[in-house]
C-alpha positions, 0 to 999 in steps of 0.5 A: 358071658363073653369068653375069656380072651388070651393074647400070646405074644411070641407064639410062633417060636419054640415054646409057643406051639406047646403053650397054644396047644395046652391052653386050647385043651385046658380052656376050650371056650377061650378066645386065643390070639397069637401075636408074632413077627414071624421071624421063625415061622418058617422053621417048622420041624416035622409038623404036618400042619401049622401049630397055629391052627388051634388059635382063633386068630394069628396077628403078625406084628412087632411087639414093639409096635402094638397099639392100645386097640390091640389090647381091647377086651384082652383078659390075660397076656402071656408074654413070650416074645423075646430075643431068646438066648445068650448068643443072640442077646450078645449079637443084638444087645440093643434089640434085646433090651428093646424087645425083652424089656422095654416092649414087655413093660409097655405091653403090660402097661397097655394091658392094664389100662385096657382092663386086663386082669393078668400078665404072665411074663416068661422070665428065666433062671439065668438071672442067677448066673454064677451061683455057688452055695446051694440052690438059689431062692427067689430072695437070693442075690441075682448075678446076671452074666448076659444081656439076655439075663439082665433084660429079664431082671429089668423087666421084672423090676418094672413090672413090679410097679404095675402090679396090683390086686386088679392086675396080677403080674406073674414072672415065671423064672423058667429053667433051660427049656427042652423037649420036642416042638413044632419049631424045634431049637437045637441051641439048648443043651439037652436038645443039642445033646440028643441031636448030636447023638442022633446025627453022629452017635457021639456027644462032645461036651465042650466044658468039663461037664460040671456046670449045673443047669436046671431043665424044664420041658416045654409042656411043663412050661405051658402048664405053669403058664396056665396056672399063672393066667388064673393066679390071684393076688392072694396067692403069692401077691399082686406081683410074683417072681417064682422059680418054676420046677421041682428039686429034680430039675437040677442037673450037671451037664455031664449027667445030661449027656449020660442020660441021653447016651442011656436012652440012645444006645451006641452014643459015646460021650467025651468031656474037655477037662482042659476047658475054661470054667463055664461061669453059667452054673447054678442050682435053683430052689423050687420050693415056693412054686411047689407051695403055690402051685401043687397041682401044676408041678412038672410031670415030664421026666428027663427021660421022657423029654429025651425020648420025645426029642429022639422020636421027633428027630427020627421022624424028621429023618434028621441026620445033620452033623453040621446042625449048629450052622442050620436053621435049628439055631436061632442066631443062624436064622437071624444072621441069614435074614440080616445077610439077605437084607430082610432084617436090620440090626434092631431085629425088625423087618426091612420089607425088602431083600438086599439087591444081591439077594434079589439077584440070586433069587432071580438067577 
């Protein structure tokens, strides 16, 4: 019997290395293929070798240009490729829709036509936006506040039309990601706080600290993707959009900062009581996921995520107080590539650096 074939798009980002590593461990006989543009391939953080070593094949391609042949014999598609946060979604709104929505739906259609059995889409709890009145369930009204969140909802809606008993679609609404990665991002709330504590010994919360944020470690995200890859239509329906987490995943921002300070002695925390209200505040109900996937619930505690980040940054010799202007921020990477003429406003490779960049390199 041929081995199972899994295609992971966007595998060279922040979450991808954890997903690839987990799937390789849980499915040693599967053929794992990564597909990525490589925009952030150079943003390695403390890795002694390429995390893609666990794959059978790495393809460098834009998810927007995948052809039908690229889905031949694929059983499962894991769709991670995305313009991946609110600031980038705002700066590159047309590209956000093209990559996060249009390309993801087109890929699903091609996969279905090619005979794939499962499509796993990395969605987001950010679709709840500003939500008062208790934790949000999947059936509650959505309130997207950003281009990124809107792109996730639009994709979910279109994927629903493709799902059937032979093509099971699972949209995993993930909380804010956290944890150490071979391609670390520091434009995420917990990761930012740990980096601040390590580099400067202080955490300055820009809001009053009261907004709610659900969190999930990237290792637990990988476990949920593993579950969704084998989910049957009888368990949740041919199409499923589900919040991934446990009740303990909901935190207020000030509590996250306090948890970091408790793990990294000597860290001071300040809040800004005069800050304008942060509208992105929501709690999430995870009971449906608990019913459907009891053996795949998050197991990495907040404290363990903090310790992993602390250890990883220490191993790197991290001391960049100005890290918000560095390659650890995905928007800064894209802006730098665009400035050099390597990437255009559609977040596509141009193939040639700008003349000024060439001259600088020659000098």
